[in-house]
PASEBA-1860 file (N, C-alpha, C; in nm, 3 decimals):
! residues 315
1> MRAMVLGQ> 1.517/-3.673/1.032/1.446/-3.568/0.959/1.547/-3.492/0.875 ~ 1.495/-3.417/0.777/1.580/-3.330/0.697/1.590/-3.194/0.764 ~ 1.708/-3.135/0.758/1.730/-3.002/0.814/1.840/-2.933/0.734 ~ 1.829/-2.801/0.725/1.938/-2.719/0.670/2.024/-2.672/0.786 ~ 2.151/-2.708/0.782/2.238/-2.693/0.897/2.354/-2.598/0.867 ~ 2.381/-2.506/0.959/2.500/-2.421/0.951/2.611/-2.488/1.028 ~ 2.716/-2.530/0.957/2.830/-2.593/1.024/2.931/-2.493/1.076 ~ 2.957/-2.391/0.997/3.048/-2.284/1.033/2.996/-2.153/0.975
9> ARQELSLR> 3.026/-2.042/1.044/2.986/-1.912/0.993/3.051/-1.886/0.859 ~ 2.983/-1.807/0.779/3.029/-1.766/0.647/3.042/-1.883/0.551 ~ 2.964/-1.989/0.579/2.952/-2.101/0.486/2.804/-2.121/0.452 ~ 2.779/-2.183/0.338/2.642/-2.214/0.304/2.585/-2.320/0.399 ~ 2.455/-2.319/0.412/2.389/-2.427/0.487/2.396/-2.555/0.406 ~ 2.398/-2.667/0.477/2.398/-2.798/0.409/2.272/-2.875/0.448 ~ 2.215/-2.946/0.349/2.099/-3.031/0.376/2.149/-3.161/0.436 ~ 2.099/-3.191/0.556/2.145/-3.311/0.627/2.027/-3.392/0.679
17> EVAKPEPG> 2.052/-3.519/0.699/1.961/-3.605/0.774/2.010/-3.604/0.919 ~ 1.927/-3.555/1.009/1.964/-3.545/1.150/1.856/-3.611/1.235 ~ 1.889/-3.634/1.361/1.793/-3.698/1.449/1.673/-3.608/1.473 ~ 1.555/-3.665/1.469/1.435/-3.591/1.503/1.442/-3.553/1.651 ~ 1.416/-3.425/1.686/1.432/-3.383/1.825/1.328/-3.449/1.916 ~ 1.367/-3.469/2.039/1.277/-3.524/2.141/1.243/-3.413/2.241 ~ 1.114/-3.388/2.267/1.079/-3.281/2.361/1.117/-3.317/2.504 ~ 1.171/-3.220/2.575/1.201/-3.235/2.716/1.086/-3.181/2.801
25> SGQLLLRI> 1.113/-3.169/2.930/1.010/-3.120/3.021/0.967/-2.979/2.982 ~ 0.837/-2.957/2.967/0.783/-2.825/2.933/0.794/-2.790/2.787 ~ 0.843/-2.883/2.704/0.859/-2.854/2.562/0.752/-2.922/2.479 ~ 0.730/-2.868/2.360/0.637/-2.925/2.263/0.715/-2.969/2.140 ~ 0.671/-3.079/2.081/0.724/-3.123/1.952/0.633/-3.068/1.843 ~ 0.689/-3.002/1.744/0.613/-2.938/1.638/0.655/-2.990/1.503 ~ 0.557/-3.030/1.424/0.584/-3.057/1.282/0.578/-2.924/1.210 ~ 0.688/-2.886/1.148/0.700/-2.751/1.091/0.624/-2.743/0.958
33> RACGVCRT> 0.536/-2.645/0.953/0.456/-2.621/0.832/0.513/-2.508/0.749 ~ 0.582/-2.415/0.811/0.646/-2.303/0.740/0.744/-2.236/0.836 ~ 0.847/-2.174/0.779/0.942/-2.098/0.863/0.992/-1.979/0.782 ~ 0.971/-1.860/0.835/1.016/-1.740/0.768/1.166/-1.726/0.766 ~ 1.217/-1.658/0.665/1.360/-1.631/0.650/1.381/-1.484/0.691 ~ 1.461/-1.463/0.794/1.476/-1.331/0.854/1.618/-1.277/0.830 ~ 1.631/-1.146/0.829/1.764/-1.087/0.815/1.854/-1.128/0.930 ~ 1.798/-1.156/1.047/1.880/-1.205/1.158/1.944/-1.339/1.122
41> DLHIVDGE> 1.871/-1.426/1.051/1.930/-1.552/1.004/2.053/-1.522/0.918 ~ 2.038/-1.421/0.832/2.148/-1.383/0.745/2.267/-1.331/0.825 ~ 2.241/-1.250/0.929/2.352/-1.203/1.013/2.423/-1.319/1.081 ~ 2.349/-1.424/1.119/2.410/-1.542/1.183/2.495/-1.617/1.080 ~ 2.439/-1.645/0.964/2.512/-1.719/0.862/2.636/-1.643/0.817 ~ 2.626/-1.511/0.806/2.738/-1.430/0.758/2.839/-1.396/0.867 ~ 2.818/-1.446/0.990/2.915/-1.427/1.097/2.908/-1.292/1.165 ~ 2.804/-1.215/1.142/2.791/-1.083/1.205/2.737/-1.096/1.347
49> LDRPKLPL> 2.660/-1.199/1.375/2.625/-1.238/1.512/2.710/-1.362/1.539 ~ 2.809/-1.346/1.624/2.922/-1.439/1.622/2.926/-1.543/1.733 ~ 2.815/-1.565/1.805/2.820/-1.665/1.910/2.706/-1.768/1.901 ~ 2.672/-1.811/1.782/2.567/-1.913/1.774/2.619/-2.049/1.818 ~ 2.529/-2.134/1.863/2.568/-2.273/1.881/2.596/-2.333/1.744 ~ 2.696/-2.414/1.734/2.728/-2.480/1.607/2.752/-2.629/1.632 ~ 2.707/-2.716/1.543/2.623/-2.685/1.427/2.485/-2.636/1.470 ~ 2.420/-2.563/1.380/2.295/-2.495/1.412/2.194/-2.513/1.301
57> VPGHQIVG> 2.068/-2.537/1.340/1.955/-2.526/1.248/1.896/-2.387/1.268 ~ 1.913/-2.293/1.173/1.859/-2.158/1.189/1.707/-2.155/1.179 ~ 1.654/-2.035/1.195/1.511/-2.012/1.171/1.432/-1.989/1.298 ~ 1.362/-1.874/1.305/1.289/-1.839/1.427/1.153/-1.776/1.397 ~ 1.099/-1.803/1.281/0.962/-1.760/1.249/0.885/-1.886/1.211 ~ 0.864/-1.971/1.310/0.816/-2.107/1.287/0.664/-2.114/1.303 ~ 0.599/-2.171/1.205/0.459/-2.212/1.219/0.460/-2.364/1.223 ~ 0.415/-2.420/1.335/0.420/-2.563/1.351/0.290/-2.618/1.405
65> ETEDGRRL> 0.277/-2.750/1.397/0.158/-2.820/1.443/0.197/-2.920/1.550 ~ 0.127/-2.917/1.662/0.153/-3.011/1.771/0.089/-3.146/1.740 ~ 0.126/-3.244/1.817/0.071/-3.378/1.798/-0.080/-3.382/1.818 ~ -0.135/-3.289/1.897/-0.279/-3.285/1.918/-0.349/-3.186/1.823 ~ -0.278/-3.139/1.720/-0.342/-3.062/1.614/-0.346/-2.910/1.632 ~ -0.283/-2.858/1.738/-0.281/-2.712/1.755/-0.175/-2.651/1.663 ~ -0.209/-2.534/1.607/-0.115/-2.461/1.521/-0.054/-2.348/1.602 ~ 0.077/-2.353/1.622/0.147/-2.259/1.710/0.262/-2.193/1.637
73> GVPWLGWT> 0.295/-2.071/1.682/0.408/-1.999/1.629/0.521/-1.994/1.731 ~ 0.644/-2.008/1.683/0.763/-2.002/1.767/0.847/-1.882/1.724 ~ 0.870/-1.787/1.815/0.945/-1.666/1.781/1.092/-1.676/1.819 ~ 1.163/-1.563/1.804/1.305/-1.552/1.837/1.332/-1.581/1.984 ~ 1.255/-1.522/2.075/1.277/-1.546/2.217/1.226/-1.685/2.253 ~ 1.320/-1.774/2.288/1.286/-1.913/2.310/1.282/-1.959/2.454 ~ 1.349/-1.885/2.543/1.354/-1.922/2.685/1.414/-1.806/2.763 ~ 1.362/-1.783/2.884/1.423/-1.688/2.978/1.425/-1.751/3.116
81> CGECRYCA> 1.507/-1.693/3.203/1.526/-1.753/3.335/1.408/-1.728/3.428 ~ 1.337/-1.615/3.409/1.222/-1.584/3.494/1.258/-1.534/3.633 ~ 1.387/-1.517/3.660/1.432/-1.485/3.796/1.512/-1.355/3.806 ~ 1.578/-1.314/3.699/1.669/-1.200/3.704/1.591/-1.069/3.717 ~ 1.661/-0.960/3.736/1.593/-0.830/3.755/1.518/-0.787/3.630 ~ 1.564/-0.832/3.513/1.493/-0.796/3.390/1.363/-0.874/3.380 ~ 1.368/-1.004/3.403/1.246/-1.085/3.397/1.146/-1.039/3.503 ~ 1.196/-1.007/3.622/1.108/-0.970/3.733/1.040/-0.835/3.710
89> SGRENLCD> 1.094/-0.753/3.621/1.038/-0.620/3.597/0.968/-0.609/3.461 ~ 0.931/-0.723/3.403/0.858/-0.722/3.278/0.944/-0.696/3.156 ~ 1.076/-0.714/3.171/1.169/-0.689/3.059/1.243/-0.818/3.024 ~ 1.168/-0.926/3.006/1.232/-1.054/2.979/1.312/-1.053/2.850 ~ 1.284/-0.959/2.760/1.362/-0.948/2.636/1.508/-0.914/2.663 ~ 1.539/-0.865/2.783/1.676/-0.828/2.818/1.743/-0.930/2.909 ~ 1.678/-1.043/2.936/1.732/-1.147/3.026/1.873/-1.185/2.983 ~ 1.966/-1.183/3.078/2.107/-1.214/3.047/2.125/-1.362/3.011
97> RACFTGYD> 2.032/-1.446/3.055/2.046/-1.590/3.030/1.950/-1.637/2.920 ~ 1.888/-1.546/2.852/1.789/-1.582/2.750/1.850/-1.673/2.642 ~ 1.769/-1.758/2.588/1.807/-1.842/2.474/1.717/-1.808/2.356 ~ 1.776/-1.802/2.239/1.704/-1.756/2.121/1.693/-1.868/2.018 ~ 1.574/-1.877/1.960/1.544/-1.979/1.860/1.627/-1.955/1.734 ~ 1.688/-2.059/1.683/1.769/-2.046/1.562/1.902/-1.979/1.587 ~ 1.943/-1.970/1.714/2.073/-1.911/1.751/2.137/-1.992/1.864 ~ 2.071/-1.993/1.979/2.114/-2.079/2.090/2.042/-2.215/2.084
105> LDGGYAEW> 1.925/-2.217/2.023/1.841/-2.336/2.013/1.818/-2.365/1.865 ~ 1.815/-2.493/1.829/1.786/-2.526/1.689/1.649/-2.474/1.651 ~ 1.639/-2.424/1.528/1.518/-2.358/1.486/1.442/-2.430/1.378 ~ 1.386/-2.353/1.284/1.282/-2.401/1.195/1.320/-2.435/1.054 ~ 1.449/-2.432/1.019/1.488/-2.475/0.884/1.497/-2.627/0.884 ~ 1.387/-2.691/0.912/1.383/-2.837/0.931/1.240/-2.884/0.919 ~ 1.222/-3.016/0.938/1.088/-3.074/0.931/1.021/-3.081/1.068 ~ 1.100/-3.081/1.174/1.048/-3.088/1.311/1.130/-2.996/1.400
113> AVADARFC> 1.068/-2.948/1.508/1.140/-2.868/1.608/1.076/-2.890/1.743 ~ 1.152/-2.863/1.848/1.096/-2.858/1.982/1.105/-2.714/2.032 ~ 1.010/-2.675/2.116/1.006/-2.539/2.168/0.944/-2.539/2.306 ~ 0.988/-2.446/2.389/0.930/-2.427/2.522/0.784/-2.384/2.503 ~ 0.694/-2.459/2.564/0.550/-2.431/2.548/0.514/-2.290/2.594 ~ 0.587/-2.234/2.690/0.555/-2.101/2.742/0.582/-1.991/2.639 ~ 0.664/-2.021/2.539/0.705/-1.920/2.443/0.648/-1.949/2.304 ~ 0.540/-2.023/2.299/0.469/-2.050/2.173/0.338/-1.973/2.173
121> FPIPDGFE> 0.301/-1.921/2.056/0.179/-1.842/2.044/0.079/-1.911/1.952 ~ -0.047/-1.916/1.990/-0.149/-1.964/1.896/-0.154/-1.874/1.771 ~ -0.158/-1.936/1.654/-0.168/-1.860/1.530/-0.313/-1.815/1.511 ~ -0.338/-1.687/1.490/-0.477/-1.640/1.474/-0.542/-1.697/1.350 ~ -0.673/-1.716/1.359/-0.750/-1.762/1.244/-0.739/-1.658/1.132 ~ -0.750/-1.706/1.011/-0.747/-1.615/0.896/-0.611/-1.601/0.833 ~ -0.508/-1.663/0.892/-0.374/-1.657/0.836/-0.331/-1.798/0.796 ~ -0.306/-1.817/0.666/-0.248/-1.943/0.622/-0.106/-1.954/0.674
129> DLQAAPLL> -0.050/-2.073/0.670/0.084/-2.095/0.726/0.188/-1.999/0.669 ~ 0.191/-1.985/0.537/0.290/-1.899/0.474/0.274/-1.755/0.518 ~ 0.151/-1.708/0.524/0.126/-1.568/0.560/0.149/-1.543/0.709 ~ 0.134/-1.648/0.791/0.154/-1.631/0.935/0.300/-1.623/0.975 ~ 0.388/-1.693/0.902/0.528/-1.703/0.944/0.594/-1.566/0.965 ~ 0.580/-1.470/0.873/0.648/-1.341/0.895/0.597/-1.263/1.016 ~ 0.478/-1.295/1.063/0.426/-1.225/1.180/0.512/-1.249/1.303 ~ 0.587/-1.360/1.304/0.653/-1.407/1.426/0.788/-1.341/1.452
137> CAGLIGYR> 0.836/-1.261/1.359/0.954/-1.177/1.389/0.939/-1.042/1.321 ~ 0.925/-1.044/1.189/0.905/-0.916/1.119/0.788/-0.841/1.181 ~ 0.681/-0.913/1.210/0.564/-0.851/1.272/0.587/-0.812/1.415 ~ 0.643/-0.904/1.494/0.658/-0.879/1.638/0.761/-0.769/1.666 ~ 0.876/-0.776/1.602/0.976/-0.672/1.624/0.927/-0.539/1.568 ~ 0.860/-0.545/1.455/0.803/-0.423/1.399/0.701/-0.360/1.493 ~ 0.617/-0.444/1.551/0.516/-0.393/1.644/0.580/-0.334/1.768 ~ 0.681/-0.401/1.823/0.750/-0.346/1.941/0.813/-0.211/1.906
145> SLRLAGDA> 0.875/-0.203/1.790/0.936/-0.077/1.747/0.833/0.032/1.734 ~ 0.717/-0.001/1.676/0.611/0.097/1.660/0.558/0.143/1.795 ~ 0.542/0.050/1.887/0.492/0.086/2.020/0.591/0.179/2.092 ~ 0.721/0.152/2.076/0.822/0.236/2.141/0.841/0.370/2.071 ~ 0.787/0.382/1.952/0.791/0.512/1.881/0.684/0.607/1.934 ~ 0.603/0.561/2.029/0.503/0.647/2.089/0.385/0.673/1.996 ~ 0.322/0.788/2.015/0.201/0.820/1.938/0.231/0.906/1.816 ~ 0.350/0.888/1.759/0.393/0.969/1.644/0.291/0.962/1.530
153> EHLGLYGF> 0.249/1.080/1.484/0.156/1.085/1.372/0.230/1.074/1.239 ~ 0.343/1.146/1.227/0.425/1.143/1.106/0.536/1.041/1.131 ~ 0.527/0.925/1.068/0.618/0.814/1.096/0.703/0.782/0.974 ~ 0.834/0.781/0.992/0.926/0.742/0.887/0.970/0.598/0.904 ~ 0.972/0.522/0.795/1.022/0.384/0.794/1.143/0.379/0.703 ~ 1.259/0.350/0.758/1.383/0.348/0.682/1.419/0.203/0.650 ~ 1.408/0.169/0.521/1.421/0.031/0.477/1.282/-0.030/0.470 ~ 1.242/-0.075/0.350/1.106/-0.125/0.336/1.108/-0.272/0.297
161> GAAAHIVA> 1.139/-0.355/0.399/1.142/-0.498/0.380/1.029/-0.566/0.453 ~ 1.059/-0.686/0.506/0.954/-0.768/0.567/0.886/-0.698/0.684 ~ 0.966/-0.641/0.775/0.906/-0.576/0.892/0.829/-0.450/0.854 ~ 0.889/-0.366/0.771/0.823/-0.239/0.735/0.693/-0.262/0.660 ~ 0.686/-0.367/0.579/0.563/-0.387/0.503/0.447/-0.430/0.593 ~ 0.479/-0.484/0.711/0.376/-0.514/0.812/0.346/-0.390/0.895 ~ 0.451/-0.323/0.941/0.433/-0.205/1.026/0.354/-0.096/0.954 ~ 0.379/-0.080/0.826/0.306/0.024/0.751/0.155/0.000/0.759
169> QVARHQGR> 0.115/-0.124/0.750/-0.029/-0.155/0.757/-0.086/-0.126/0.896 ~ -0.011/-0.162/1.000/-0.057/-0.136/1.135/-0.064/0.014/1.161 ~ 0.040/0.086/1.117/0.044/0.232/1.137/-0.073/0.301/1.068 ~ -0.103/0.260/0.947/-0.215/0.321/0.877/-0.346/0.289/0.948 ~ -0.358/0.166/0.998/-0.478/0.126/1.074/-0.496/0.216/1.196 ~ -0.383/0.260/1.255/-0.387/0.346/1.373/-0.403/0.493/1.337 ~ -0.414/0.525/1.210/-0.435/0.664/1.168/-0.309/0.744/1.153 ~ -0.194/0.681/1.148/-0.068/0.753/1.131/-0.040/0.778/0.981
177> RVFAVTRE> 0.044/0.875/0.955/0.090/0.904/0.820/0.229/0.842/0.804 ~ 0.246/0.764/0.699/0.368/0.685/0.680/0.450/0.743/0.564 ~ 0.580/0.758/0.592/0.678/0.805/0.493/0.788/0.698/0.484 ~ 0.807/0.642/0.367/0.901/0.531/0.350/1.029/0.578/0.281 ~ 1.143/0.548/0.341/1.273/0.585/0.285/1.342/0.456/0.240 ~ 1.374/0.448/0.112/1.435/0.329/0.055/1.573/0.362/-0.004 ~ 1.640/0.258/-0.052/1.766/0.282/-0.123/1.739/0.363/-0.250 ~ 1.838/0.441/-0.288/1.824/0.524/-0.408/1.796/0.438/-0.530
185> GDVEAQAF> 1.695/0.474/-0.605/1.663/0.404/-0.728/1.577/0.280/-0.711 ~ 1.541/0.247/-0.589/1.462/0.125/-0.566/1.314/0.158/-0.587 ~ 1.278/0.174/-0.713/1.142/0.219/-0.746/1.040/0.110/-0.712 ~ 1.080/-0.017/-0.717/0.986/-0.124/-0.683/0.947/-0.117/-0.536 ~ 1.047/-0.097/-0.449/1.017/-0.087/-0.305/0.932/0.037/-0.278 ~ 0.960/0.145/-0.349/0.881/0.267/-0.328/0.737/0.247/-0.372 ~ 0.716/0.180/-0.484/0.580/0.152/-0.530/0.509/0.059/-0.433 ~ 0.582/-0.039/-0.378/0.526/-0.134/-0.282/0.482/-0.058/-0.156
193> ARELGAEW> 0.565/0.035/-0.110/0.531/0.114/0.009/0.404/0.197/-0.014 ~ 0.396/0.260/-0.129/0.275/0.340/-0.158/0.151/0.250/-0.169 ~ 0.170/0.131/-0.223/0.059/0.035/-0.233/0.005/0.000/-0.094 ~ 0.093/-0.001/0.006/0.054/-0.037/0.141/0.019/0.083/0.228 ~ 0.003/0.199/0.166/-0.050/0.313/0.238/0.045/0.425/0.268 ~ 0.174/0.411/0.232/0.267/0.523/0.252/0.226/0.639/0.162 ~ 0.219/0.759/0.218/0.179/0.873/0.134/0.298/0.931/0.060 ~ 0.419/0.893/0.100/0.540/0.932/0.026/0.639/0.819/0.038
201> AGSGVPPE> 0.714/0.792/-0.068/0.821/0.694/-0.067/0.931/0.742/-0.160 ~ 1.052/0.745/-0.109/1.164/0.792/-0.188/1.294/0.760/-0.119 ~ 1.405/0.809/-0.175/1.536/0.780/-0.121/1.601/0.901/-0.056 ~ 1.534/1.012/-0.053/1.592/1.131/0.006/1.531/1.167/0.139 ~ 1.520/1.296/0.164/1.464/1.345/0.289/1.310/1.350/0.275 ~ 1.236/1.296/0.369/1.090/1.304/0.361/1.043/1.450/0.347 ~ 0.933/1.472/0.282/0.888/1.609/0.253/0.834/1.684/0.374 ~ 0.809/1.613/0.485/0.761/1.678/0.608/0.843/1.628/0.726
209> ELDAAIIF> 0.850/1.712/0.831/0.920/1.668/0.951/0.850/1.546/1.010 ~ 0.930/1.454/1.060/0.876/1.333/1.120/0.864/1.347/1.271 ~ 0.765/1.282/1.328/0.756/1.273/1.474/0.841/1.159/1.528 ~ 0.857/1.055/1.445/0.940/0.941/1.482/0.984/0.871/1.356 ~ 1.095/0.799/1.369/1.146/0.719/1.258/1.188/0.583/1.314 ~ 1.160/0.480/1.237/1.206/0.345/1.270/1.302/0.301/1.162 ~ 1.422/0.262/1.203/1.525/0.218/1.109/1.529/0.066/1.108 ~ 1.485/0.006/0.996/1.491/-0.139/0.981/1.616/-0.183/0.906
217> APVGELVP> 1.665/-0.101/0.813/1.784/-0.136/0.739/1.904/-0.135/0.832 ~ 1.996/-0.234/0.820/2.110/-0.245/0.913/2.225/-0.152/0.874 ~ 2.195/-0.025/0.852/2.291/0.071/0.796/2.308/0.185/0.894 ~ 2.424/0.193/0.960/2.448/0.294/1.062/2.438/0.436/1.009 ~ 2.467/0.458/0.882/2.462/0.591/0.826/2.321/0.650/0.828 ~ 2.221/0.564/0.842/2.084/0.614/0.846/2.048/0.680/0.978 ~ 2.127/0.656/1.083/2.094/0.713/1.213/2.101/0.866/1.211 ~ 2.214/0.926/1.169/2.213/1.073/1.163/2.114/1.128/1.061
225> AALAAVAK> 2.089/1.054/0.953/1.990/1.100/0.855/1.852/1.104/0.918 ~ 1.818/1.001/0.996/1.686/0.998/1.060/1.675/1.105/1.167 ~ 1.782/1.126/1.244/1.779/1.232/1.345/1.757/1.368/1.282 ~ 1.816/1.389/1.164/1.798/1.515/1.096/1.656/1.532/1.043 ~ 1.585/1.419/1.024/1.451/1.427/0.967/1.341/1.438/1.073 ~ 1.372/1.408/1.201/1.266/1.414/1.302/1.263/1.553/1.367 ~ 1.144/1.592/1.406/1.125/1.721/1.473/1.178/1.718/1.615 ~ 1.189/1.834/1.677/1.228/1.840/1.818/1.136/1.752/1.900
233> GGLVVCAG> 1.195/1.678/1.993/1.116/1.588/2.076/1.085/1.456/2.009 ~ 1.136/1.436/1.888/1.107/1.313/1.814/1.196/1.198/1.854 ~ 1.158/1.079/1.809/1.231/0.958/1.842/1.283/0.891/1.717 ~ 1.401/0.829/1.731/1.455/0.742/1.628/1.477/0.606/1.692 ~ 1.413/0.503/1.637/1.417/0.369/1.692/1.497/0.281/1.597 ~ 1.604/0.221/1.647/1.684/0.127/1.567/1.631/-0.014/1.594 ~ 1.571/-0.075/1.493/1.493/-0.196/1.516/1.570/-0.326/1.491 ~ 1.689/-0.318/1.435/1.761/-0.441/1.401/1.848/-0.492/1.515
241> IHMSDIPS> 1.885/-0.618/1.507/1.972/-0.679/1.606/2.119/-0.651/1.572 ~ 2.145/-0.613/1.449/2.282/-0.581/1.405/2.275/-0.461/1.312 ~ 2.375/-0.375/1.322/2.382/-0.257/1.236/2.528/-0.224/1.212 ~ 2.561/-0.174/1.096/2.697/-0.126/1.071/2.724/-0.006/1.162 ~ 2.850/0.030/1.176/2.887/0.136/1.270/2.816/0.268/1.235 ~ 2.775/0.337/1.341/2.710/0.466/1.325/2.820/0.572/1.314 ~ 2.820/0.652/1.209/2.924/0.755/1.196/2.902/0.867/1.297 ~ 3.008/0.940/1.326/2.995/1.053/1.417/2.901/1.158/1.355
249> FPYELLWG> 2.834/1.231/1.442/2.742/1.335/1.393/2.740/1.447/1.495 ~ 2.707/1.570/1.452/2.707/1.683/1.544/2.597/1.670/1.648 ~ 2.625/1.715/1.767/2.531/1.709/1.877/2.400/1.779/1.842 ~ 2.405/1.877/1.754/2.287/1.950/1.714/2.177/1.859/1.662 ~ 2.215/1.746/1.599/2.114/1.653/1.548/2.037/1.584/1.660 ~ 2.102/1.566/1.774/2.036/1.501/1.887/1.968/1.603/1.979 ~ 2.020/1.722/1.980/1.967/1.825/2.068/1.820/1.853/2.036 ~ 1.751/1.919/2.126/1.609/1.944/2.107/1.526/1.830/2.160
257> ERVLRSVA> 1.584/1.759/2.257/1.515/1.648/2.325/1.473/1.537/2.229 ~ 1.552/1.519/2.121/1.533/1.403/2.038/1.586/1.280/2.113 ~ 1.530/1.164/2.082/1.566/1.041/2.151/1.611/0.938/2.049 ~ 1.723/0.873/2.077/1.774/0.763/1.995/1.775/0.638/2.082 ~ 1.708/0.533/2.037/1.701/0.412/2.118/1.702/0.288/2.028 ~ 1.735/0.175/2.089/1.730/0.048/2.016/1.615/-0.037/2.068 ~ 1.581/-0.136/1.988/1.484/-0.238/2.028/1.557/-0.371/2.036 ~ 1.542/-0.438/2.148/1.611/-0.567/2.167/1.508/-0.678/2.184
265> NLTRRDGE> 1.505/-0.770/2.088/1.426/-0.893/2.103/1.277/-0.860/2.117 ~ 1.206/-0.932/2.199/1.063/-0.912/2.217/1.021/-0.977/2.348 ~ 0.904/-0.945/2.392/0.848/-1.010/2.510/0.723/-1.089/2.468 ~ 0.680/-1.178/2.555/0.558/-1.253/2.526/0.438/-1.157/2.520 ~ 0.443/-1.052/2.595/0.335/-0.953/2.587/0.327/-0.893/2.447 ~ 0.441/-0.863/2.387/0.442/-0.811/2.250/0.371/-0.910/2.157 ~ 0.405/-1.038/2.172/0.344/-1.140/2.086/0.194/-1.149/2.104 ~ 0.150/-1.149/2.227/0.006/-1.160/2.254/-0.069/-1.040/2.198
273> EFLALAPR> -0.015/-0.920/2.219/-0.082/-0.800/2.172/-0.086/-0.794/2.020 ~ 0.027/-0.821/1.957/0.033/-0.807/1.812/-0.053/-0.912/1.742 ~ -0.047/-1.037/1.789/-0.125/-1.142/1.723/-0.275/-1.124/1.745 ~ -0.313/-1.050/1.848/-0.454/-1.014/1.863/-0.491/-0.899/1.771 ~ -0.396/-0.809/1.745/-0.421/-0.692/1.660/-0.420/-0.727/1.512 ~ -0.331/-0.816/1.471/-0.309/-0.843/1.328/-0.437/-0.878/1.253 ~ -0.527/-0.962/1.307/-0.650/-0.989/1.231/-0.746/-0.871/1.222 ~ -0.732/-0.777/1.316/-0.823/-0.663/1.315/-0.781/-0.559/1.213
281> VPVRTRVE> -0.654/-0.554/1.176/-0.607/-0.451/1.083/-0.679/-0.459/0.948 ~ -0.689/-0.573/0.876/-0.612/-0.695/0.896/-0.477/-0.684/0.824 ~ -0.372/-0.740/0.885/-0.240/-0.744/0.821/-0.246/-0.846/0.708 ~ -0.191/-0.810/0.594/-0.178/-0.901/0.482/-0.030/-0.908/0.444 ~ 0.032/-1.021/0.467/0.174/-1.035/0.436/0.193/-1.082/0.294 ~ 0.290/-1.022/0.226/0.326/-1.069/0.092/0.447/-1.161/0.107 ~ 0.436/-1.284/0.059/0.543/-1.380/0.081/0.581/-1.447/-0.051 ~ 0.706/-1.493/-0.053/0.758/-1.577/-0.160/0.809/-1.705/-0.095
289> AFPLEQAN> 0.760/-1.818/-0.142/0.790/-1.947/-0.078/0.906/-2.016/-0.150 ~ 0.988/-2.085/-0.068/1.097/-2.168/-0.118/1.088/-2.304/-0.051 ~ 1.119/-2.414/-0.122/1.132/-2.541/-0.052/1.249/-2.538/0.045 ~ 1.242/-2.621/0.146/1.345/-2.622/0.251/1.487/-2.630/0.194 ~ 1.507/-2.715/0.095/1.643/-2.737/0.044/1.697/-2.616/-0.033 ~ 1.612/-2.516/-0.057/1.660/-2.394/-0.126/1.680/-2.278/-0.029 ~ 1.710/-2.310/0.097/1.731/-2.205/0.197/1.847/-2.113/0.157 ~ 1.953/-2.166/0.099/2.065/-2.081/0.060/2.024/-1.982/-0.049
297> EALGKLRR> 1.939/-2.027/-0.141/1.890/-1.936/-0.245/1.807/-1.824/-0.183 ~ 1.724/-1.859/-0.085/1.643/-1.757/-0.018/1.731/-1.657/0.056 ~ 1.832/-1.706/0.125/1.923/-1.615/0.197/1.999/-1.527/0.098 ~ 2.038/-1.582/-0.015/2.107/-1.501/-0.115/2.018/-1.391/-0.169 ~ 1.893/-1.421/-0.189/1.798/-1.320/-0.236/1.784/-1.209/-0.133 ~ 1.779/-1.246/-0.006/1.771/-1.146/0.101/1.898/-1.064/0.107 ~ 2.012/-1.130/0.091/2.141/-1.060/0.096/2.150/-0.955/-0.015 ~ 2.095/-0.984/-0.129/2.098/-0.890/-0.243/1.995/-0.780/-0.231
305> GDVRGALV> 1.902/-0.792/-0.136/1.797/-0.694/-0.123/1.690/-0.710/-0.228 ~ 1.678/-0.830/-0.282/1.585/-0.857/-0.392/1.456/-0.920/-0.339 ~ 1.392/-0.851/-0.243/1.275/-0.906/-0.177/1.167/-0.799/-0.167 ~ 1.044/-0.838/-0.197/0.930/-0.749/-0.174/0.837/-0.821/-0.078 ~ 0.846/-0.788/0.048/0.771/-0.857/0.150/0.861/-0.950/0.226 ~ 0.823/-1.078/0.237/0.898/-1.173/0.317/0.920/-1.304/0.241 ~ 1.023/-1.378/0.285/1.054/-1.507/0.229/1.022/-1.614/0.331 ~ 0.971/-1.729/0.285/0.928/-1.835/0.375/0.972/-1.970/0.318
313> LVP> 1.029/-2.054/0.405/1.065/-2.192/0.369/0.951/-2.286/0.402 ~ 0.932/-2.385/0.314/0.829/-2.486/0.336/0.894/-2.623/0.333 ~ 0.895/-2.698/0.443/0.955/-2.832/0.442/0.883/-2.924/0.343
END
């Protein structure tokens, strides 16, 4: 089969002919119909997540079809031990032995993939392959971040990319008020945010105190800025798997029972809940498609921040 393969970090992917994977016990063989391009893929390729298996087929937002015709989604969390204290307490996203799709396990930048059947989700009706792919990470991590932000009515979204454009729709469906913070001068992202229901979008301080903020952009400097924008008792959720260093900030920004927390990975419960909710909103993903062999071009577009919505590869 054809696959885009990472041979070494900080190198471009190469198009190769590789052996078609064979499913093992408990695994499914999937013909890949679409695979989303995630910022986590970019962190892996750029060497910021530094322990991937190599060579590696990246990609963890897989929409695939089984041999018996079922359409399933494969997310980032690809396997857990089921035995450790985290798995036993409903926190399988923190499993020390977890394996991740497109990092520890070959992923979806290919024509075929294998996946643990326990960690595959049925794709809800009403979503074409391209539109479904971003739900499997941008949607799932965004949903987990939103859930951990509590019942915040005034919600700030810092960075308006693939995840935020989904979360904004869910938040508005839940009756929340959305405030989008983008890079200075990014008028296209600001217009996109307003189109999706944000009542304010800009690059400065939101015009009202926030009850919670979710930081999607991998920029540590946004942490003290978000803490300064939330009211007493508010939460700041860091949603990315990688972030630049957080600068020092005065304790006063955290005081007042503000909470700063991260989101790590996802659980199968997150997937089940979100994929049941998405058709009810209904979530509408904006995607730009690339053929498989143009994965490097898609990653470059993401690296430049030149994306409105999500990017998806099609074998």
